[in-house]
DRENPAMI-144663 format. One record per residue (C-alpha): residue number from 0; chain; z negated, x negated, y negated. Coordinates in Angstrom, 1 decimal. Layout:
<kolvos>
- NUM;A;Z;X;Y
...
</kolvos>
This chain:
<kolvos>
- 0;A;48.6;-2.5;-3.6
- 1;A;44.9;-1.6;-3.4
- 2;A;43.5;1.2;-1.3
- 3;A;40.8;2.0;-4.0
- 4;A;40.5;1.1;-7.6
- 5;A;36.9;1.7;-8.7
- 6;A;36.0;2.1;-12.4
- 7;A;32.4;1.2;-13.1
- 8;A;30.2;-1.7;-12.1
- 9;A;26.9;0.2;-11.8
- 10;A;25.1;1.0;-8.6
- 11;A;27.4;3.8;-7.5
- 12;A;30.6;1.8;-8.2
- 13;A;29.3;-1.3;-6.5
- 14;A;28.0;0.7;-3.5
- 15;A;31.4;2.4;-3.0
- 16;A;33.2;-1.0;-3.3
- 17;A;30.8;-2.5;-0.7
- 18;A;31.1;0.3;1.8
- 19;A;34.9;0.5;1.5
- 20;A;35.4;-3.3;1.7
- 21;A;33.2;-3.4;4.8
- 22;A;35.6;-0.9;6.4
- 23;A;38.5;-3.1;5.9
- 24;A;39.9;-1.3;2.8
- 25;A;41.4;-3.3;-0.1
- 26;A;39.2;-2.6;-3.1
- 27;A;39.4;-3.5;-6.8
- 28;A;36.4;-2.8;-9.0
- 29;A;36.6;-3.1;-12.8
- 30;A;33.6;-3.1;-15.1
- 31;A;34.2;-3.2;-18.9
- 32;A;30.9;-5.1;-19.6
- 33;A;28.5;-6.9;-17.2
- 34;A;27.4;-5.5;-13.8
- 35;A;24.5;-3.0;-14.2
- 36;A;24.8;-3.2;-18.0
- 37;A;24.6;0.5;-18.3
- 38;A;22.3;3.0;-16.7
- 39;A;21.6;1.0;-13.5
- 40;A;19.5;-1.7;-15.3
- 41;A;17.5;0.7;-17.4
- 42;A;15.7;2.7;-14.6
- 43;A;12.0;2.9;-13.9
- 44;A;12.7;0.3;-11.1
- 45;A;11.7;2.6;-8.3
- 46;A;13.1;3.4;-4.8
- 47;A;11.4;6.8;-4.4
- 48;A;11.8;10.3;-3.2
- 49;A;11.1;11.9;-6.5
- 50;A;7.8;13.7;-6.0
- 51;A;8.3;16.0;-9.0
- 52;A;11.8;17.2;-7.8
- 53;A;9.9;19.3;-5.2
- 54;A;8.9;21.6;-8.0
- 55;A;12.6;22.3;-8.7
- 56;A;13.1;23.0;-4.9
- 57;A;15.5;20.0;-4.5
- 58;A;14.3;19.5;-0.9
- 59;A;17.5;18.1;0.4
- 60;A;17.6;15.5;-2.4
- 61;A;14.0;14.5;-1.9
- 62;A;14.5;14.3;1.9
- 63;A;17.6;12.1;1.6
- 64;A;15.8;9.9;-1.0
- 65;A;12.8;9.4;1.3
- 66;A;15.1;8.5;4.3
- 67;A;17.0;6.0;2.1
- 68;A;13.7;4.5;0.7
- 69;A;13.0;2.6;3.9
- 70;A;16.7;1.9;4.6
- 71;A;17.1;0.2;1.2
- 72;A;13.9;-1.7;1.8
- 73;A;15.2;-3.1;5.1
- 74;A;18.5;-4.0;3.4
- 75;A;16.9;-6.0;0.6
- 76;A;13.3;-6.9;1.5
- 77;A;13.4;-9.7;-1.2
- 78;A;13.9;-7.3;-4.1
- 79;A;12.3;-4.1;-2.7
- 80;A;8.5;-4.0;-2.4
- 81;A;6.3;-1.2;-1.1
- 82;A;4.0;0.2;-3.8
- 83;A;1.1;2.6;-3.7
- 84;A;0.9;5.2;-6.4
- 85;A;-2.3;6.8;-7.6
- 86;A;-2.1;10.4;-8.8
- 87;A;-5.3;11.5;-10.6
- 88;A;-6.2;15.2;-10.4
- 89;A;-6.2;16.5;-14.0
- 90;A;-8.2;19.7;-14.3
- 91;A;-6.2;22.3;-16.1
- 92;A;-2.8;21.1;-14.9
- 93;A;-1.4;21.3;-11.4
- 94;A;-4.2;22.4;-9.0
- 95;A;-5.4;20.1;-6.3
- 96;A;-4.1;22.3;-3.5
- 97;A;-0.6;22.1;-4.9
- 98;A;-0.7;18.3;-5.2
- 99;A;-1.9;18.1;-1.6
- 100;A;0.9;20.4;-0.4
- 101;A;3.5;18.4;-2.3
- 102;A;2.2;15.1;-0.9
- 103;A;2.1;16.6;2.7
- 104;A;5.8;17.5;2.4
- 105;A;6.5;14.0;0.8
- 106;A;4.9;12.3;3.8
- 107;A;6.6;14.4;6.5
- 108;A;10.2;15.5;5.5
- 109;A;11.7;12.0;5.1
- 110;A;11.0;10.4;8.5
- 111;A;8.5;7.8;7.0
- 112;A;8.0;5.0;9.6
- 113;A;6.8;1.9;7.8
- 114;A;5.1;3.1;4.7
- 115;A;1.4;4.2;4.9
- 116;A;0.6;7.9;4.4
- 117;A;-1.2;9.7;1.6
- 118;A;-4.9;9.5;1.3
- 119;A;-7.5;11.1;-1.0
- 120;A;-9.4;8.9;-3.4
- 121;A;-12.9;9.3;-5.0
- 122;A;-12.0;7.8;-8.4
- 123;A;-15.6;7.4;-9.3
- 124;A;-15.9;4.6;-6.7
- 125;A;-12.4;3.4;-6.0
- 126;A;-11.1;0.5;-8.1
- 127;A;-8.2;2.7;-9.2
- 128;A;-10.6;4.8;-11.2
- 129;A;-11.9;1.8;-13.2
- 130;A;-9.2;1.7;-15.9
- 131;A;-9.3;5.5;-16.3
- 132;A;-11.5;7.5;-18.8
- 133;A;-15.0;7.6;-17.3
- 134;A;-16.1;11.0;-16.0
- 135;A;-12.8;12.7;-16.6
- 136;A;-11.0;12.0;-13.3
- 137;A;-13.1;12.3;-10.2
- 138;A;-10.5;12.8;-7.5
- 139;A;-7.0;11.5;-6.9
- 140;A;-4.4;11.0;-4.3
- 141;A;-2.7;7.8;-3.2
- 142;A;0.8;7.8;-1.7
- 143;A;3.7;5.4;-1.0
- 144;A;7.0;4.6;-2.6
- 145;A;8.6;1.3;-3.5
- 146;A;9.7;-0.7;-6.5
- 147;A;13.0;-2.6;-6.9
- 148;A;14.7;-5.0;-9.2
- 149;A;17.4;-2.5;-10.1
- 150;A;20.0;-4.9;-11.7
- 151;A;19.7;-7.3;-8.9
- 152;A;20.3;-4.5;-6.4
- 153;A;23.6;-3.9;-8.2
- 154;A;24.6;-7.5;-8.4
- 155;A;23.7;-8.2;-4.7
- 156;A;25.7;-5.1;-3.7
- 157;A;28.7;-6.4;-5.6
- 158;A;28.2;-9.9;-4.1
- 159;A;28.3;-8.4;-0.6
- 160;A;31.4;-6.4;-1.5
- 161;A;33.1;-9.5;-2.8
- 162;A;32.3;-11.5;0.4
- 163;A;33.9;-8.7;2.4
- 164;A;37.1;-8.9;0.4
- 165;A;36.6;-6.7;-2.7
- 166;A;37.9;-7.9;-6.1
- 167;A;35.1;-7.6;-8.7
- 168;A;36.4;-7.9;-12.2
- 169;A;33.7;-7.8;-14.9
- 170;A;34.5;-7.8;-18.6
- 171;A;37.6;-5.9;-17.6
- 172;A;38.3;-2.4;-19.1
- 173;A;40.6;0.2;-17.7
- 174;A;42.6;1.3;-20.8
- 175;A;45.2;3.4;-19.1
- 176;A;46.1;4.9;-15.7
- 177;A;49.5;6.3;-14.9
- 178;A;49.5;8.8;-12.0
- 179;A;52.4;8.7;-9.6
- 180;A;53.2;10.7;-6.5
- 181;A;51.5;8.3;-4.1
- 182;A;49.7;5.7;-6.2
- 183;A;48.2;4.9;-9.6
- 184;A;49.4;2.2;-12.1
- 185;A;46.2;1.0;-13.7
- 186;A;46.2;-1.1;-16.9
- 187;A;43.3;-3.5;-17.3
- 188;A;42.3;-5.3;-20.5
- 189;A;40.3;-8.5;-20.2
- 190;A;37.7;-9.8;-22.7
- 191;A;40.3;-12.1;-24.3
- 192;A;42.6;-9.2;-25.0
- 193;A;45.1;-9.9;-22.3
- 194;A;46.3;-7.2;-20.0
- 195;A;47.5;-6.8;-16.5
- 196;A;48.5;-3.9;-14.2
- 197;A;47.3;-3.1;-10.7
- 198;A;48.4;-0.5;-8.2
- 199;A;46.0;1.6;-6.2
- 200;A;46.5;4.6;-3.8
- 201;A;43.2;6.2;-4.9
- 202;A;41.2;6.0;-8.2
- 203;A;37.4;6.4;-8.2
- 204;A;35.8;7.2;-11.5
- 205;A;32.2;5.8;-11.2
- 206;A;31.9;5.1;-14.9
- 207;A;28.4;6.6;-15.2
- 208;A;27.7;7.8;-18.8
- 209;A;31.4;7.1;-19.6
- 210;A;32.7;9.3;-16.7
- 211;A;33.8;12.0;-19.2
- 212;A;35.5;9.4;-21.4
- 213;A;37.5;8.2;-18.4
- 214;A;38.4;11.8;-17.4
- 215;A;39.7;12.6;-20.9
- 216;A;40.9;9.4;-22.4
- 217;A;42.1;7.4;-19.5
- 218;A;43.2;10.1;-17.0
- 219;A;44.3;12.5;-19.8
- 220;A;42.7;15.6;-18.3
- 221;A;42.1;18.6;-20.5
- 222;A;39.5;20.1;-18.2
- 223;A;36.0;19.4;-19.7
- 224;A;33.8;17.2;-17.6
- 225;A;30.5;18.8;-16.6
- 226;A;28.3;15.9;-17.5
- 227;A;24.9;16.1;-19.2
- 228;A;23.7;12.8;-20.8
- 229;A;19.9;12.5;-20.6
- 230;A;18.1;9.6;-22.2
- 231;A;15.2;8.0;-20.4
- 232;A;13.1;5.4;-22.3
- 233;A;10.4;3.0;-21.3
- 234;A;7.9;0.7;-22.9
- 235;A;6.4;-2.5;-21.6
- 236;A;2.9;-3.7;-22.7
- 237;A;0.5;-6.4;-21.6
- 238;A;-1.1;-5.7;-18.3
- 239;A;-3.5;-2.8;-18.5
- 240;A;-5.3;-3.1;-15.2
- 241;A;-6.0;-5.8;-12.6
- 242;A;-5.2;-4.0;-9.3
- 243;A;-1.7;-3.9;-7.8
- 244;A;-1.3;-0.1;-7.5
- 245;A;0.8;2.1;-9.9
- 246;A;-0.2;5.4;-11.5
- 247;A;1.7;8.6;-11.9
- 248;A;0.2;10.8;-14.6
- 249;A;0.8;14.5;-15.2
- 250;A;1.4;15.7;-18.8
- 251;A;0.6;19.0;-20.4
- 252;A;4.4;19.5;-21.1
- 253;A;5.1;19.5;-17.3
- 254;A;6.6;16.0;-17.2
- 255;A;5.1;13.0;-15.4
- 256;A;5.1;9.4;-16.5
- 257;A;4.5;6.2;-14.5
- 258;A;2.3;3.2;-15.3
- 259;A;3.5;0.4;-13.0
- 260;A;2.5;-3.3;-12.6
- 261;A;5.5;-5.2;-13.9
- 262;A;6.5;-8.9;-13.7
- 263;A;3.0;-10.0;-13.0
- 264;A;1.6;-9.9;-16.6
- 265;A;2.8;-6.6;-17.8
- 266;A;2.6;-2.8;-17.3
- 267;A;5.8;-0.7;-17.5
- 268;A;5.3;2.9;-18.8
- 269;A;8.0;5.6;-18.6
- 270;A;10.0;7.6;-18.7
- 271;A;11.1;10.3;-21.1
- 272;A;13.8;13.0;-20.7
- 273;A;15.7;13.7;-23.8
- 274;A;19.2;15.1;-24.1
- 275;A;21.5;12.5;-25.6
- 276;A;24.7;12.8;-27.7
- 277;A;26.5;9.7;-28.9
- 278;A;27.7;6.4;-27.6
- 279;A;25.9;5.4;-24.4
- 280;A;26.2;1.8;-25.4
- 281;A;24.1;2.5;-28.6
- 282;A;21.2;4.1;-26.8
- 283;A;17.7;2.9;-27.8
- 284;A;14.1;3.9;-27.4
- 285;A;13.1;5.8;-30.5
- 286;A;9.8;5.5;-32.3
- 287;A;9.1;9.1;-31.3
- 288;A;9.5;8.3;-27.6
- 289;A;7.3;5.2;-28.0
- 290;A;4.6;7.4;-29.5
- 291;A;5.0;10.0;-26.8
- 292;A;4.6;7.4;-24.0
- 293;A;1.6;5.8;-25.7
- 294;A;-0.1;9.1;-26.2
- 295;A;0.6;10.3;-22.6
- 296;A;-0.8;7.1;-21.1
- 297;A;-3.7;7.0;-23.5
- 298;A;-4.8;10.5;-22.2
- 299;A;-5.7;8.8;-18.9
- 300;A;-6.6;5.2;-19.7
- 301;A;-10.1;4.4;-20.9
- 302;A;-8.8;2.3;-23.8
- 303;A;-6.2;3.5;-26.3
- 304;A;-2.9;1.7;-26.2
- 305;A;-1.9;0.4;-29.6
- 306;A;1.6;0.5;-30.9
- 307;A;1.5;-3.3;-31.6
- 308;A;0.8;-3.9;-27.9
- 309;A;4.4;-2.9;-27.0
- 310;A;6.2;-6.1;-26.2
- 311;A;9.6;-4.6;-25.1
- 312;A;11.3;-1.3;-25.0
- 313;A;14.4;-0.2;-23.2
- 314;A;16.4;3.0;-22.7
- 315;A;19.3;4.2;-20.6
- 316;A;21.4;7.3;-20.3
- 317;A;21.5;9.2;-17.0
- 318;A;24.9;10.9;-16.5
- 319;A;23.6;14.1;-14.8
- 320;A;25.8;16.9;-13.5
- 321;A;25.4;19.8;-16.0
- 322;A;24.0;22.6;-13.9
- 323;A;23.1;24.7;-16.9
- 324;A;19.3;23.8;-16.8
- 325;A;17.7;24.7;-20.1
- 326;A;15.6;21.5;-20.2
- 327;A;16.5;17.9;-19.5
- 328;A;13.5;17.4;-17.2
- 329;A;14.8;20.3;-15.0
- 330;A;18.5;19.1;-14.8
- 331;A;19.4;18.2;-11.2
- 332;A;19.3;14.5;-10.2
- 333;A;21.7;15.3;-7.3
- 334;A;25.2;14.0;-7.3
- 335;A;28.5;16.0;-7.4
- 336;A;31.8;14.5;-6.3
- 337;A;34.9;16.0;-8.0
- 338;A;38.1;15.3;-6.0
- 339;A;41.5;16.0;-7.4
- 340;A;43.9;15.5;-4.5
- 341;A;46.8;17.8;-5.6
- 342;A;49.7;17.5;-3.3
- 343;A;52.4;15.2;-4.6
- 344;A;50.0;13.4;-7.0
- 345;A;47.8;10.3;-6.3
- 346;A;44.2;11.3;-5.7
- 347;A;41.3;10.7;-8.1
- 348;A;37.6;11.3;-7.5
- 349;A;35.0;11.4;-10.3
- 350;A;31.2;11.1;-9.7
- 351;A;28.6;13.0;-11.6
- 352;A;24.9;12.3;-11.3
- 353;A;23.2;10.4;-8.5
- 354;A;20.0;8.3;-8.2
- 355;A;19.5;4.6;-7.7
- 356;A;17.7;5.4;-4.4
- 357;A;20.5;7.3;-2.8
- 358;A;23.4;5.1;-3.9
- 359;A;24.3;4.0;-0.4
- 360;A;24.4;7.6;0.8
- 361;A;26.5;8.6;-2.2
- 362;A;29.0;5.8;-1.2
- 363;A;29.2;7.2;2.3
- 364;A;29.7;10.7;0.9
- 365;A;32.6;9.4;-1.3
- 366;A;34.4;7.8;1.6
- 367;A;33.8;10.8;3.8
- 368;A;35.4;13.1;1.1
- 369;A;38.3;10.7;0.8
- 370;A;38.5;10.4;4.6
- 371;A;41.7;12.4;5.1
- 372;A;43.4;10.2;2.5
- 373;A;42.4;6.8;4.0
- 374;A;43.9;4.8;6.8
- 375;A;43.1;5.9;10.3
- 376;A;39.9;4.4;11.7
- 377;A;38.0;4.2;8.4
- 378;A;35.7;7.0;9.3
- 379;A;34.7;5.4;12.5
- 380;A;32.9;2.7;10.6
- 381;A;30.7;5.1;8.6
- 382;A;27.1;4.1;8.4
- 383;A;27.5;0.3;8.7
- 384;A;25.8;-0.3;5.4
- 385;A;22.5;1.0;6.7
- 386;A;22.1;-1.9;9.1
- 387;A;23.6;-4.8;7.1
- 388;A;21.3;-6.7;4.8
- 389;A;22.3;-7.5;1.3
- 390;A;22.8;-11.2;0.5
- 391;A;19.5;-13.1;1.0
- 392;A;17.9;-10.2;2.8
- 393;A;18.4;-11.5;6.3
- 394;A;14.7;-11.7;7.2
- 395;A;12.2;-9.1;8.6
- 396;A;11.5;-6.2;6.3
- 397;A;7.8;-7.1;6.0
- 398;A;8.4;-10.8;6.1
- 399;A;8.7;-11.7;2.4
- 400;A;5.3;-13.3;2.1
- 401;A;6.0;-15.4;5.2
- 402;A;9.3;-16.5;3.7
- 403;A;7.5;-17.5;0.5
- 404;A;4.9;-19.5;2.4
- 405;A;7.6;-21.2;4.5
- 406;A;9.7;-22.2;1.4
- 407;A;6.6;-23.3;-0.5
- 408;A;5.9;-25.8;2.2
- 409;A;9.5;-26.8;2.5
- 410;A;9.8;-27.4;-1.3
- 411;A;6.4;-28.7;-2.0
- 412;A;7.7;-30.6;-5.0
- 413;A;8.3;-27.2;-6.8
- 414;A;5.6;-25.1;-8.4
- 415;A;4.5;-22.3;-6.0
- 416;A;5.1;-19.7;-8.7
- 417;A;8.7;-20.9;-9.1
- 418;A;9.3;-20.7;-5.3
- 419;A;7.9;-17.2;-5.3
- 420;A;10.2;-16.0;-8.1
- 421;A;13.2;-17.5;-6.4
- 422;A;12.5;-15.9;-3.1
- 423;A;11.8;-12.5;-4.7
- 424;A;15.2;-12.8;-6.5
- 425;A;17.4;-14.5;-4.0
- 426;A;15.7;-14.2;-0.6
- 427;A;17.0;-16.8;1.9
- 428;A;19.7;-17.7;-0.6
- 429;A;17.1;-19.4;-2.8
- 430;A;17.9;-22.5;-0.6
- 431;A;21.4;-22.5;-2.1
- 432;A;20.0;-22.9;-5.5
- 433;A;17.5;-25.7;-4.6
- 434;A;20.1;-27.4;-2.5
- 435;A;19.4;-30.9;-1.2
- 436;A;17.4;-32.0;-4.2
- 437;A;14.0;-33.6;-3.5
- 438;A;12.5;-33.4;-7.0
- 439;A;12.0;-30.7;-9.6
- 440;A;14.1;-32.9;-12.0
- 441;A;17.0;-32.5;-9.6
- 442;A;17.4;-28.9;-10.7
- 443;A;18.3;-30.0;-14.2
- 444;A;16.9;-28.9;-17.5
- 445;A;14.2;-26.3;-17.5
- 446;A;14.9;-23.8;-20.2
- 447;A;11.4;-22.3;-19.8
- 448;A;9.6;-20.1;-17.3
- 449;A;11.1;-22.2;-14.5
- 450;A;14.7;-21.2;-15.3
- 451;A;16.8;-24.3;-14.6
- 452;A;20.4;-25.5;-15.1
- 453;A;20.9;-25.3;-11.4
- 454;A;19.9;-21.6;-11.3
- 455;A;22.0;-20.7;-14.3
- 456;A;25.1;-22.4;-12.8
- 457;A;24.5;-20.4;-9.6
- 458;A;24.3;-17.2;-11.5
- 459;A;27.6;-18.0;-13.3
- 460;A;29.4;-19.1;-10.2
- 461;A;28.1;-16.5;-7.7
- 462;A;26.8;-13.5;-9.7
- 463;A;29.3;-13.1;-12.6
- 464;A;26.8;-14.0;-15.4
- 465;A;28.6;-14.9;-18.6
- 466;A;26.0;-14.8;-21.3
- 467;A;22.3;-15.6;-21.7
- 468;A;21.6;-11.8;-21.9
- 469;A;23.1;-11.4;-18.4
- 470;A;20.7;-14.1;-17.1
- 471;A;17.4;-13.3;-18.8
- 472;A;17.6;-9.5;-19.0
- 473;A;19.6;-8.5;-15.9
- 474;A;19.7;-11.2;-13.3
- 475;A;16.1;-11.8;-14.2
- 476;A;13.5;-10.4;-16.6
- 477;A;12.6;-13.9;-18.0
- 478;A;13.5;-12.6;-21.4
- 479;A;9.9;-11.4;-21.5
- 480;A;8.7;-15.0;-21.3
- 481;A;11.3;-17.0;-23.2
- 482;A;11.6;-17.6;-26.9
- 483;A;14.7;-16.8;-28.9
- 484;A;15.3;-20.5;-29.2
- 485;A;15.3;-21.0;-25.4
- 486;A;17.7;-18.1;-25.0
- 487;A;20.0;-19.6;-27.6
- 488;A;19.9;-22.9;-25.6
- 489;A;20.9;-21.0;-22.5
- 490;A;23.8;-19.5;-24.3
- 491;A;24.9;-22.9;-25.5
- 492;A;24.7;-24.4;-22.1
- 493;A;26.7;-21.6;-20.5
- 494;A;29.4;-22.0;-23.2
- 495;A;29.6;-25.7;-22.2
- 496;A;29.9;-24.8;-18.6
- 497;A;32.7;-22.3;-19.2
- 498;A;34.5;-24.8;-21.4
- 499;A;34.3;-27.6;-18.9
</kolvos>
């Protein structure tokens, strides 16, 4: 008998599983596909407060996000990196005084300790003004947030949950749930079509874009779920500028977009906000959205971005709580927890909304709401996740470069770029991949871009990777650098490993 059965292997589901397992609860998490294969891997890759949410008076959400920003950085300094954002003042849009006021609040309401404060830029002389249209942007503001490898954040959270006793079942779909007086009988279907049942005292529906499907089809509820699906799309182009800062651009339609240095050689541009109806698994970046992002960025950059320069697009569906906002861009990013704990029936809690940045706080809120239904002593352990590093993150918050330098010396037989990539993905656990080998050849075949047999086996054995897509688009973004033939080789190798 499990204490919690969690449906959904995105950031919220994995965060809840980790927190609960760390409190000594028996947890089962089921994900019908791969971890982070839905919304959680299709974000703008930011740990941020959400500057634009201030305009919608979501002060509590922004404050919580800003507090969590440095907590998550401390938890995972290998995959979270501080990033400075440049906000050019666009005459005719938001006035400079309003931008300054917003950034003053941004600097002071979240208890910022490590990240540097906002400063004003003269874009006519600062390097950040170089890529922008000459003479059009004279003044700007530079502020702090952070970027993150979103899918790795999910996987490492799941890894930590598993090491604390949680069962993580990927490629496992919840097809039925029978509600009893004091527990649920949950039917699981595996990838091979086989089924099994588990029992759990409490069911947690963290299915993201599929939350309403679970409520209606699995739980059999006739009450409509208040969920609003909003699509956010991104494009990736070859690197547009040489410095290491990101841009946030205002648009005439009131939205903002980001242009962010990405994976060394690229620039990530996004995002859109479009209401979405349809299968979340079929979501894709439309030609209209590609055009919108190109036009929005080209309003600022000195050179026009061409359609053929787009090397990759991706889109995800945000399962926002439907607060009745008339426009997708105005819909709340806050989360809502819907608990049905009717006396004489096993409890179920469904999650609507949420942000990548606040996933740890959301998990705490879930366990607090479930507190009266959980074993005595569970509440006393609240907050432990804020101080426990994720796997590989057991080094000083600002110590990533020192760790890279140390491991570059330690493994001098490996290319420095490879060591850097491994540290930025696995932190101190990169040593587990390299092992005792003394030569690069000892890591096995190199499929390209430094991805070796040893690393692929690690991802299969420790991080639930099953296909090449899991490896090159979620556990890494090496799909940007690998040929279709190389990806097919990886798939063939993984099939051999599974069959052995």
